[in-house]
C-alpha positions as CSV (number, residue, x, y, z in Angstrom):
1,X,0.0,0.0,0.0
2,X,1.4,3.4,-1.0
3,X,1.9,5.9,1.9
4,X,-0.2,8.6,0.1
5,X,-3.2,6.3,-0.1
6,X,-2.8,4.8,3.3
7,X,-5.0,7.2,5.3
8,X,-7.9,7.0,2.9
9,X,-7.7,3.2,2.7
10,X,-7.6,2.9,6.5
11,X,-10.5,5.2,7.0
12,X,-12.5,3.4,4.4
13,X,-11.7,0.0,5.9
14,X,-12.7,1.1,9.4
15,X,-15.9,2.8,8.2
16,X,-16.8,-0.3,6.2
17,X,-16.3,-2.7,9.0
18,X,-18.3,-0.5,11.5
19,X,-21.1,0.1,9.0
20,X,-21.5,-3.6,8.2
21,X,-21.4,-4.6,11.9
22,X,-24.1,-2.0,12.6
23,X,-26.3,-3.1,9.7
24,X,-26.1,-6.8,10.6
25,X,-26.8,-6.1,14.3
26,X,-29.7,-3.8,13.4
27,X,-31.4,-6.6,11.5
28,X,-31.1,-9.0,14.3
29,X,-32.1,-6.7,17.2
30,X,-35.7,-6.5,18.4
31,X,-37.7,-3.4,17.6
32,X,-37.5,-0.5,18.0
33,X,-34.6,-0.1,15.7
34,X,-32.0,2.2,17.0
35,X,-29.8,4.4,14.8
36,X,-26.0,4.6,15.2
37,X,-26.2,7.9,17.2
38,X,-28.8,6.5,19.5
39,X,-26.7,3.5,20.3
40,X,-23.6,5.7,20.8
41,X,-25.6,7.9,23.3
42,X,-26.9,4.9,25.1
43,X,-23.4,3.4,25.4
44,X,-22.1,6.8,26.8
45,X,-25.0,7.1,29.3
46,X,-24.6,3.4,30.5
47,X,-20.9,3.9,30.8
48,X,-21.2,7.3,32.5
49,X,-24.6,7.5,34.3
50,X,-25.5,11.0,35.3
51,X,-23.7,12.6,32.4
52,X,-25.2,16.0,31.3
53,X,-26.5,16.8,27.8
54,X,-23.7,19.3,27.1
55,X,-21.0,16.8,28.2
56,X,-22.6,14.1,26.1
57,X,-22.7,16.4,23.1
58,X,-19.0,17.1,23.6
59,X,-18.1,13.4,23.9
60,X,-20.0,12.5,20.8
61,X,-19.0,15.5,18.8
62,X,-22.6,16.5,18.3
63,X,-24.6,19.7,18.7
64,X,-26.4,20.0,22.0
65,X,-29.8,20.2,20.3
66,X,-29.0,17.1,18.4
67,X,-28.3,15.2,21.7
68,X,-31.5,16.7,23.2
69,X,-33.5,15.3,20.3
70,X,-31.8,11.9,20.8
71,X,-32.5,12.0,24.5
72,X,-36.2,12.8,23.8
73,X,-36.5,9.8,21.5
74,X,-34.7,7.4,23.7
75,X,-36.7,8.6,26.7
76,X,-40.0,8.0,24.8
77,X,-38.8,4.5,24.1
78,X,-38.1,3.9,27.7
79,X,-34.3,3.8,27.5
80,X,-33.3,7.1,29.2
81,X,-34.5,9.1,32.1
82,X,-33.7,12.8,32.6
83,X,-33.1,13.7,36.3
84,X,-32.6,17.3,37.6
85,X,-29.0,18.0,38.5
86,X,-29.1,18.9,42.3
87,X,-26.2,21.2,41.8
88,X,-27.9,23.1,38.9
89,X,-31.7,22.9,38.8
90,X,-31.7,24.1,35.1
91,X,-29.4,21.1,34.0
92,X,-30.4,17.5,33.4
93,X,-28.5,14.4,34.2
94,X,-29.1,11.4,32.0
95,X,-29.7,8.0,33.6
96,X,-30.1,4.6,31.7
97,X,-33.1,2.5,32.5
98,X,-32.9,-1.2,33.1
99,X,-34.3,-1.7,29.6
100,X,-31.4,0.3,28.2
101,X,-28.8,-1.7,30.1
102,X,-30.4,-4.9,28.9
103,X,-30.6,-3.7,25.3
104,X,-27.0,-2.6,25.3
105,X,-25.8,-5.8,27.0
106,X,-27.7,-7.9,24.3
107,X,-26.2,-5.6,21.5
108,X,-22.7,-6.1,22.9
109,X,-23.1,-9.8,23.1
110,X,-24.5,-10.0,19.6
111,X,-21.6,-7.8,18.3
112,X,-19.1,-10.0,20.0
113,X,-20.6,-13.1,18.5
114,X,-20.7,-11.6,15.0
115,X,-17.1,-10.5,15.1
116,X,-16.1,-13.8,16.7
117,X,-17.9,-15.8,13.9
118,X,-16.4,-13.7,11.2
119,X,-12.8,-13.6,12.5
120,X,-13.0,-17.4,12.8
121,X,-13.2,-17.4,9.0
122,X,-9.8,-15.7,8.8
123,X,-6.4,-17.4,8.6
124,X,-4.0,-17.3,11.5
125,X,-1.8,-14.6,9.8
126,X,-4.8,-12.3,9.4
127,X,-5.8,-12.8,13.0
128,X,-2.3,-12.0,14.2
129,X,-2.2,-8.9,12.1
130,X,-5.5,-7.7,13.5
131,X,-4.5,-8.5,17.0
132,X,-1.2,-6.6,16.6
133,X,-3.1,-3.6,15.1
134,X,-5.5,-3.1,18.1
135,X,-3.1,-1.0,20.3
136,X,-2.3,1.3,17.4
137,X,-5.9,1.7,16.5
138,X,-6.7,2.6,20.2
139,X,-3.9,5.2,20.1
140,X,-5.3,6.5,16.8
141,X,-8.8,6.8,18.5
142,X,-7.3,8.6,21.4
143,X,-5.5,11.0,19.1
144,X,-8.7,11.6,17.2
145,X,-10.5,12.2,20.4
146,X,-8.2,14.9,21.6
147,X,-9.4,18.5,21.3
148,X,-7.3,20.7,19.0
Protein backbone atom coordinates (compact mmCIF):
# COMPACT_ATOMS: atom_id res chain seq x y z
CA UNK A 1 0.00 0.00 0.00
CA UNK A 2 1.36 3.39 -0.94
CA UNK A 3 1.88 5.88 1.87
CA UNK A 4 -0.19 8.54 0.12
CA UNK A 5 -3.28 6.29 -0.11
CA UNK A 6 -2.88 4.72 3.33
CA UNK A 7 -4.98 7.26 5.31
CA UNK A 8 -7.92 6.99 2.92
CA UNK A 9 -7.74 3.21 2.70
CA UNK A 10 -7.53 2.87 6.49
CA UNK A 11 -10.48 5.20 7.03
CA UNK A 12 -12.52 3.40 4.36
CA UNK A 13 -11.77 0.00 5.90
CA UNK A 14 -12.70 1.14 9.41
CA UNK A 15 -15.93 2.77 8.24
CA UNK A 16 -16.80 -0.28 6.16
CA UNK A 17 -16.34 -2.70 9.05
CA UNK A 18 -18.32 -0.48 11.44
CA UNK A 19 -21.15 0.06 8.94
CA UNK A 20 -21.49 -3.66 8.21
CA UNK A 21 -21.43 -4.61 11.89
CA UNK A 22 -24.11 -2.01 12.61
CA UNK A 23 -26.30 -3.16 9.70
CA UNK A 24 -26.04 -6.82 10.62
CA UNK A 25 -26.85 -6.12 14.27
CA UNK A 26 -29.73 -3.79 13.43
CA UNK A 27 -31.41 -6.60 11.47
CA UNK A 28 -31.08 -9.04 14.37
CA UNK A 29 -32.08 -6.75 17.22
CA UNK A 30 -35.69 -6.54 18.36
CA UNK A 31 -37.73 -3.42 17.66
CA UNK A 32 -37.51 -0.53 18.04
CA UNK A 33 -34.61 -0.14 15.63
CA UNK A 34 -31.98 2.23 17.00
CA UNK A 35 -29.79 4.40 14.80
CA UNK A 36 -26.04 4.61 15.25
CA UNK A 37 -26.17 7.93 17.14
CA UNK A 38 -28.82 6.54 19.50
CA UNK A 39 -26.68 3.50 20.28
CA UNK A 40 -23.63 5.72 20.83
CA UNK A 41 -25.57 7.91 23.26
CA UNK A 42 -26.94 4.87 25.10
CA UNK A 43 -23.43 3.43 25.39
CA UNK A 44 -22.15 6.72 26.79
CA UNK A 45 -24.96 7.05 29.35
CA UNK A 46 -24.63 3.43 30.48
CA UNK A 47 -20.86 3.90 30.85
CA UNK A 48 -21.24 7.31 32.54
CA UNK A 49 -24.62 7.50 34.29
CA UNK A 50 -25.52 11.03 35.28
CA UNK A 51 -23.71 12.67 32.37
CA UNK A 52 -25.21 15.97 31.27
CA UNK A 53 -26.47 16.76 27.80
CA UNK A 54 -23.70 19.27 27.04
CA UNK A 55 -21.01 16.82 28.20
CA UNK A 56 -22.59 14.07 26.12
CA UNK A 57 -22.65 16.38 23.10
CA UNK A 58 -18.94 17.13 23.56
CA UNK A 59 -18.09 13.44 23.95
CA UNK A 60 -20.05 12.48 20.84
CA UNK A 61 -18.99 15.52 18.78
CA UNK A 62 -22.62 16.48 18.24
CA UNK A 63 -24.56 19.70 18.71
CA UNK A 64 -26.39 20.03 22.01
CA UNK A 65 -29.78 20.26 20.28
CA UNK A 66 -29.02 17.03 18.39
CA UNK A 67 -28.30 15.24 21.67
CA UNK A 68 -31.47 16.71 23.19
CA UNK A 69 -33.45 15.27 20.28
CA UNK A 70 -31.81 11.86 20.76
CA UNK A 71 -32.51 12.02 24.50
CA UNK A 72 -36.18 12.77 23.85
CA UNK A 73 -36.46 9.85 21.43
CA UNK A 74 -34.71 7.43 23.79
CA UNK A 75 -36.75 8.63 26.76
CA UNK A 76 -40.00 8.03 24.82
CA UNK A 77 -38.78 4.50 24.06
CA UNK A 78 -38.07 3.88 27.75
CA UNK A 79 -34.27 3.80 27.52
CA UNK A 80 -33.27 7.07 29.22
CA UNK A 81 -34.50 9.13 32.15
CA UNK A 82 -33.73 12.80 32.66
CA UNK A 83 -33.10 13.74 36.27
CA UNK A 84 -32.63 17.26 37.56
CA UNK A 85 -29.04 18.04 38.52
CA UNK A 86 -29.11 18.88 42.25
CA UNK A 87 -26.18 21.29 41.78
CA UNK A 88 -27.90 23.16 38.92
CA UNK A 89 -31.68 22.84 38.79
CA UNK A 90 -31.66 24.03 35.14
CA UNK A 91 -29.44 21.13 34.01
CA UNK A 92 -30.46 17.53 33.40
CA UNK A 93 -28.53 14.40 34.22
CA UNK A 94 -29.09 11.37 32.00
CA UNK A 95 -29.68 7.98 33.55
CA UNK A 96 -30.10 4.66 31.76
CA UNK A 97 -33.13 2.53 32.48
CA UNK A 98 -32.90 -1.23 33.10
CA UNK A 99 -34.30 -1.65 29.56
CA UNK A 100 -31.37 0.36 28.17
CA UNK A 101 -28.83 -1.68 30.09
CA UNK A 102 -30.43 -4.93 28.92
CA UNK A 103 -30.61 -3.74 25.30
CA UNK A 104 -27.00 -2.58 25.30
CA UNK A 105 -25.85 -5.81 26.93
CA UNK A 106 -27.68 -7.82 24.26
CA UNK A 107 -26.22 -5.59 21.53
CA UNK A 108 -22.67 -6.06 22.90
CA UNK A 109 -23.12 -9.84 23.11
CA UNK A 110 -24.47 -10.05 19.57
CA UNK A 111 -21.65 -7.81 18.32
CA UNK A 112 -19.02 -9.99 19.99
CA UNK A 113 -20.65 -13.13 18.54
CA UNK A 114 -20.76 -11.61 15.06
CA UNK A 115 -17.12 -10.51 15.13
CA UNK A 116 -16.06 -13.84 16.66
CA UNK A 117 -17.86 -15.76 13.92
CA UNK A 118 -16.38 -13.64 11.16
CA UNK A 119 -12.82 -13.58 12.49
CA UNK A 120 -12.99 -17.38 12.81
CA UNK A 121 -13.17 -17.43 9.02
CA UNK A 122 -9.78 -15.67 8.73
CA UNK A 123 -6.44 -17.44 8.60
CA UNK A 124 -3.96 -17.29 11.46
CA UNK A 125 -1.80 -14.62 9.78
CA UNK A 126 -4.78 -12.27 9.39
CA UNK A 127 -5.83 -12.85 13.02
CA UNK A 128 -2.31 -12.06 14.24
CA UNK A 129 -2.20 -8.92 12.10
CA UNK A 130 -5.54 -7.72 13.44
CA UNK A 131 -4.55 -8.46 17.05
CA UNK A 132 -1.25 -6.61 16.60
CA UNK A 133 -3.10 -3.58 15.17
CA UNK A 134 -5.46 -3.13 18.14
CA UNK A 135 -3.06 -1.04 20.29
CA UNK A 136 -2.26 1.25 17.34
CA UNK A 137 -5.97 1.64 16.54
CA UNK A 138 -6.68 2.57 20.17
CA UNK A 139 -3.92 5.20 20.08
CA UNK A 140 -5.37 6.52 16.80
CA UNK A 141 -8.79 6.77 18.46
CA UNK A 142 -7.25 8.60 21.44
CA UNK A 143 -5.50 11.01 19.08
CA UNK A 144 -8.72 11.64 17.16
CA UNK A 145 -10.56 12.26 20.43
CA UNK A 146 -8.17 14.95 21.61
CA UNK A 147 -9.39 18.50 21.34
CA UNK A 148 -7.30 20.66 18.96
